[in-house]
One Martini backbone bead per residue (centre of mass of N, CA, C, O) as a GRO file, in nm:
protein
  245
    1MET     BB    1   9.350  -3.303   9.759
    2ASN     BB    2   9.404  -3.071   9.551
    3ASP     BB    3   9.200  -3.169   9.306
    4THR     BB    4   8.915  -3.139   9.426
    5PRO     BB    5   8.876  -2.834   9.449
    6ASN     BB    6   8.925  -2.779   9.136
    7ASP     BB    7   8.685  -2.951   9.021
    8GLU     BB    8   8.434  -2.810   9.144
    9PRO     BB    9   8.439  -2.544   8.992
   10GLU     BB   10   8.412  -2.669   8.706
   11ASP     BB   11   8.138  -2.801   8.753
   12GLY     BB   12   7.985  -2.535   8.811
   13LEU     BB   13   8.042  -2.399   8.543
   14ASP     BB   14   7.900  -2.610   8.365
   15LYS     BB   15   7.623  -2.579   8.489
   16LYS     BB   16   7.584  -2.285   8.415
   17GLN     BB   17   7.612  -2.317   8.112
   18ASP     BB   18   7.374  -2.515   8.080
   19ALA     BB   19   7.160  -2.327   8.192
   20ALA     BB   20   7.197  -2.101   7.989
   21SER     BB   21   7.145  -2.275   7.739
   22GLN     BB   22   6.859  -2.361   7.823
   23GLN     BB   23   6.743  -2.074   7.836
   24ASP     BB   24   6.796  -2.000   7.542
   25LYS     BB   25   6.616  -2.217   7.422
   26GLU     BB   26   6.353  -2.129   7.558
   27THR     BB   27   6.353  -1.849   7.436
   28SER     BB   28   6.351  -1.938   7.141
   29SER     BB   29   6.091  -2.101   7.161
   30ALA     BB   30   5.912  -1.868   7.253
   31ASP     BB   31   5.961  -1.688   7.005
   32ALA     BB   32   5.863  -1.891   6.794
   33ALA     BB   33   5.580  -1.919   6.910
   34GLY     BB   34   5.510  -1.620   6.878
   35ASP     BB   35   5.544  -1.605   6.574
   36ASN     BB   36   5.333  -1.821   6.505
   37ALA     BB   37   5.096  -1.680   6.637
   38SER     BB   38   5.111  -1.422   6.464
   39GLY     BB   39   5.078  -1.571   6.195
   40ASP     BB   40   4.800  -1.687   6.256
   41ASN     BB   41   4.662  -1.417   6.298
   42ALA     BB   42   4.719  -1.309   6.013
   43SER     BB   43   4.578  -1.536   5.862
   44GLY     BB   44   4.306  -1.484   5.994
   45ASP     BB   45   4.274  -1.197   5.890
   46ASN     BB   46   4.288  -1.275   5.590
   47ALA     BB   47   4.045  -1.462   5.589
   48SER     BB   48   3.841  -1.251   5.686
   49GLY     BB   49   3.898  -1.060   5.447
   50ASP     BB   50   3.813  -1.261   5.216
   51GLN     BB   51   3.504  -1.298   5.322
   52ASN     BB   52   3.365  -1.013   5.308
   53PRO     BB   53   3.286  -0.970   5.004
   54TYR     BB   54   3.086  -1.211   4.991
   55ALA     BB   55   2.905  -1.113   5.215
   56ASP     BB   56   2.823  -0.847   5.075
   57ILE     BB   57   2.700  -0.969   4.818
   58ALA     BB   58   2.486  -1.139   4.958
   59ALA     BB   59   2.348  -0.899   5.095
   60GLU     BB   60   2.272  -0.748   4.834
   61ASP     BB   61   2.106  -0.975   4.703
   62HIS     BB   62   1.899  -0.992   4.929
   63SER     BB   63   1.800  -0.698   4.912
   64ALA     BB   64   1.714  -0.710   4.611
   65ASP     BB   65   1.505  -0.940   4.642
   66SER     BB   66   1.329  -0.789   4.860
   67SER     BB   67   1.283  -0.513   4.676
   68GLY     BB   68   1.204  -0.651   4.425
   69ASP     BB   69   0.987  -0.739   4.127
   70ILE     BB   70   0.958  -1.070   4.160
   71ASN     BB   71   0.836  -1.343   3.993
   72ILE     BB   72   0.799  -1.659   4.095
   73ASP     BB   73   0.645  -1.789   3.857
   74ASP     BB   74   0.864  -1.722   3.642
   75ILE     BB   75   1.081  -1.898   3.777
   76LEU     BB   76   0.918  -2.169   3.817
   77ASP     BB   77   0.733  -2.090   3.529
   78PRO     BB   78   0.837  -2.019   3.214
   79LEU     BB   79   0.609  -2.130   3.029
   80SER     BB   80   0.386  -1.930   3.109
   81ALA     BB   81   0.524  -1.676   3.004
   82LEU     BB   82   0.551  -1.769   2.708
   83GLN     BB   83   0.248  -1.809   2.657
   84SER     BB   84   0.162  -1.519   2.714
   85GLU     BB   85   0.338  -1.391   2.492
   86ARG     BB   86   0.213  -1.548   2.257
   87ASP     BB   87  -0.077  -1.443   2.291
   88ASP     BB   88  -0.012  -1.146   2.248
   89LEU     BB   89   0.111  -1.174   1.964
   90LYS     BB   90  -0.136  -1.307   1.834
   91ASP     BB   91  -0.333  -1.075   1.886
   92GLN     BB   92  -0.176  -0.860   1.729
   93LEU     BB   93  -0.180  -1.008   1.457
   94LEU     BB   94  -0.487  -1.028   1.421
   95ARG     BB   95  -0.540  -0.725   1.428
   96ALA     BB   96  -0.362  -0.651   1.187
   97VAL     BB   97  -0.506  -0.829   0.978
   98ALA     BB   98  -0.787  -0.704   1.011
   99GLU     BB   99  -0.705  -0.415   0.935
  100MET     BB  100  -0.601  -0.482   0.651
  101GLU     BB  101  -0.869  -0.599   0.546
  102ASN     BB  102  -1.039  -0.346   0.587
  103THR     BB  103  -0.867  -0.162   0.407
  104ARG     BB  104  -0.903  -0.325   0.148
  105ARG     BB  105  -1.213  -0.307   0.132
  106ARG     BB  106  -1.235  -0.002   0.127
  107ALA     BB  107  -1.069   0.040  -0.129
  108GLU     BB  108  -1.247  -0.130  -0.317
  109ARG     BB  109  -1.507   0.033  -0.268
  110ASP     BB  110  -1.398   0.308  -0.362
  111VAL     BB  111  -1.326   0.221  -0.648
  112SER     BB  112  -1.608   0.123  -0.731
  113GLN     BB  113  -1.754   0.391  -0.680
  114SER     BB  114  -1.582   0.561  -0.873
  115ARG     BB  115  -1.651   0.404  -1.134
  116LYS     BB  116  -1.968   0.437  -1.115
  117TYR     BB  117  -1.986   0.767  -0.985
  118GLY     BB  118  -1.765   0.973  -1.100
  119HIS     BB  119  -1.976   1.083  -1.352
  120THR     BB  120  -2.225   1.236  -1.238
  121GLY     BB  121  -2.189   1.534  -1.311
  122PHE     BB  122  -2.159   1.497  -1.617
  123ALA     BB  123  -2.427   1.351  -1.668
  124ARG     BB  124  -2.616   1.576  -1.561
  125ASP     BB  125  -2.516   1.792  -1.771
  126LEU     BB  126  -2.589   1.614  -2.033
  127LEU     BB  127  -2.904   1.583  -2.022
  128SER     BB  128  -2.995   1.845  -2.159
  129VAL     BB  129  -2.883   1.768  -2.438
  130VAL     BB  130  -3.044   1.508  -2.473
  131GLU     BB  131  -3.326   1.632  -2.454
  132ASN     BB  132  -3.303   1.825  -2.692
  133LEU     BB  133  -3.243   1.606  -2.902
  134SER     BB  134  -3.507   1.448  -2.858
  135ARG     BB  135  -3.697   1.678  -2.946
  136ALA     BB  136  -3.585   1.700  -3.231
  137VAL     BB  137  -3.659   1.409  -3.319
  138GLU     BB  138  -3.973   1.427  -3.270
  139VAL     BB  139  -4.006   1.669  -3.506
  140LEU     BB  140  -3.948   1.496  -3.726
  141PRO     BB  141  -4.021   1.400  -4.024
  142GLU     BB  142  -4.159   1.117  -4.174
  143GLU     BB  143  -4.194   1.263  -4.438
  144ARG     BB  144  -3.916   1.281  -4.697
  145ASP     BB  145  -3.973   1.319  -5.004
  146HIS     BB  146  -3.992   1.648  -5.014
  147LEU     BB  147  -3.702   1.647  -4.953
  148ASP     BB  148  -3.400   1.726  -4.980
  149ASP     BB  149  -3.086   1.607  -4.951
  150THR     BB  150  -2.991   1.791  -4.721
  151MET     BB  151  -3.228   1.739  -4.522
  152LYS     BB  152  -3.206   1.437  -4.513
  153ASN     BB  153  -2.917   1.428  -4.399
  154LEU     BB  154  -2.979   1.588  -4.142
  155VAL     BB  155  -3.186   1.396  -4.020
  156ILE     BB  156  -3.010   1.145  -4.018
  157GLY     BB  157  -2.784   1.265  -3.840
  158VAL     BB  158  -2.955   1.320  -3.587
  159GLU     BB  159  -3.041   1.027  -3.542
  160MET     BB  160  -2.757   0.907  -3.514
  161ILE     BB  161  -2.670   1.075  -3.272
  162SER     BB  162  -2.889   0.983  -3.080
  163ARG     BB  163  -2.820   0.680  -3.084
  164GLU     BB  164  -2.521   0.700  -3.001
  165LEU     BB  165  -2.570   0.846  -2.732
  166ALA     BB  166  -2.742   0.625  -2.605
  167ASN     BB  167  -2.520   0.406  -2.611
  168VAL     BB  168  -2.313   0.553  -2.437
  169LEU     BB  169  -2.488   0.581  -2.184
  170GLU     BB  170  -2.538   0.277  -2.144
  171ARG     BB  171  -2.238   0.192  -2.107
  172HIS     BB  172  -2.235   0.399  -1.839
  173GLY     BB  173  -2.526   0.352  -1.684
  174ILE     BB  174  -2.729   0.534  -1.851
  175THR     BB  175  -3.080   0.563  -1.795
  176ARG     BB  176  -3.406   0.573  -1.891
  177ILE     BB  177  -3.720   0.710  -1.774
  178MET     BB  178  -4.041   0.541  -1.863
  179PRO     BB  179  -4.349   0.555  -1.666
  180LEU     BB  180  -4.572   0.469  -1.840
  181GLY     BB  181  -4.828   0.311  -1.645
  182GLU     BB  182  -4.714   0.343  -1.378
  183LYS     BB  183  -4.653   0.364  -1.059
  184PHE     BB  184  -4.617   0.592  -0.836
  185ASP     BB  185  -4.274   0.711  -0.748
  186PRO     BB  186  -4.119   0.932  -0.536
  187SER     BB  187  -3.810   0.828  -0.591
  188ARG     BB  188  -3.855   0.877  -0.937
  189HIS     BB  189  -4.094   1.083  -0.922
  190GLN     BB  190  -4.264   1.387  -1.051
  191ALA     BB  191  -4.542   1.561  -0.977
  192MET     BB  192  -4.716   1.804  -1.179
  193PHE     BB  193  -5.003   1.656  -1.222
  194GLU     BB  194  -5.351   1.597  -1.258
  195VAL     BB  195  -5.571   1.332  -1.399
  196PRO     BB  196  -5.890   1.301  -1.477
  197THR     BB  197  -5.982   0.949  -1.479
  198THR     BB  198  -6.109   0.614  -1.598
  199GLU     BB  199  -5.858   0.466  -1.758
  200ALA     BB  200  -5.715   0.488  -1.475
  201GLU     BB  201  -5.569   0.443  -1.200
  202PRO     BB  202  -5.513   0.576  -0.921
  203GLY     BB  203  -5.160   0.671  -0.935
  204ASN     BB  204  -5.112   0.664  -1.225
  205ILE     BB  205  -4.931   0.709  -1.516
  206VAL     BB  206  -5.038   0.920  -1.808
  207GLN     BB  207  -4.789   1.128  -1.813
  208VAL     BB  208  -4.485   1.258  -1.983
  209ALA     BB  209  -4.292   1.542  -1.973
  210GLN     BB  210  -4.019   1.406  -1.845
  211SER     BB  211  -3.762   1.223  -1.839
  212GLY     BB  212  -3.562   1.008  -1.666
  213TRP     BB  213  -3.254   0.931  -1.472
  214MET     BB  214  -2.999   0.673  -1.445
  215LEU     BB  215  -2.716   0.563  -1.230
  216HIS     BB  216  -2.773   0.277  -1.214
  217ASP     BB  217  -2.898   0.307  -0.874
  218ARG     BB  218  -2.912   0.617  -0.938
  219LEU     BB  219  -3.049   0.928  -0.923
  220LEU     BB  220  -3.051   1.204  -1.132
  221THR     BB  221  -3.351   1.236  -1.259
  222PRO     BB  222  -3.671   1.291  -1.245
  223ALA     BB  223  -3.978   1.220  -1.349
  224MET     BB  224  -4.217   1.411  -1.525
  225VAL     BB  225  -4.558   1.382  -1.418
  226GLY     BB  226  -4.888   1.247  -1.467
  227VAL     BB  227  -5.164   1.181  -1.249
  228ALA     BB  228  -5.410   0.987  -1.169
  229LYS     BB  229  -5.765   1.049  -1.103
  230ALA     BB  230  -6.059   1.070  -0.975
  231PRO     BB  231  -6.344   1.171  -1.074
  232ALA     BB  232  -6.593   1.376  -1.041
  233GLU     BB  233  -6.903   1.408  -0.969
  234PRO     BB  234  -7.181   1.478  -1.114
  235ALA     BB  235  -7.419   1.758  -1.092
  236ALA     BB  236  -7.695   1.660  -1.214
  237GLU     BB  237  -7.816   1.486  -0.985
  238THR     BB  238  -7.839   1.719  -0.783
  239ASP     BB  239  -8.040   1.895  -0.942
  240GLU     BB  240  -8.276   1.690  -0.963
  241THR     BB  241  -8.318   1.659  -0.661
  242ASN     BB  242  -8.396   1.956  -0.606
  243LYS     BB  243  -8.650   1.965  -0.795
  244SER     BB  244  -8.820   1.737  -0.662
  245GLU     BB  245  -8.838   1.900  -0.387
   0.00000   0.00000   0.00000
């Protein structure tokens, strides 16, 4: 009888301790669950934070593509762009080659012109000397037997100089114009006077006062000539006609 009342309080104390222990476990479980939940939230925040830079880069790329001048054909068909660039370079090359060829031809033409006509001024100044020497040769006596040795040698020397000078002029393309009997050409001849005659056709050259000179195909000095013309009708027939009337 006495043991029963003492056992009941001990059983009640054990039950209270078990309840308290159970409550502590539940509290610990709840705290652990809360910590896990907060950890998950933190990891979620970290994940969202890791994704933001890529999202920003993608947005920037999209805005750059939308605002930039990008040719879609160049992206889709790079061969077309390369062919266009090749054609441009080929055109530039052809133009450069053509320009170089034109420059070469101009240089060759200038050199050729300089070689042919570079001494035009000198030749024109020399012609007066040549003409005077030619006049001197024309008046030299043909009969030289009566001349002494000194005069004979002088005449022979003048003739030799005249021939040598003529050869030098010819080697350099300087030729004499002697148009006697030719048709008058105003591009090469200068008419000084007219000669009434029936022995030549009107317009033909019947006398040469001074010969002309050519440098290759260019005129240095024109030949000074006399040109034939038809003679006037005689006045005798007119007088007889008047008397008969």
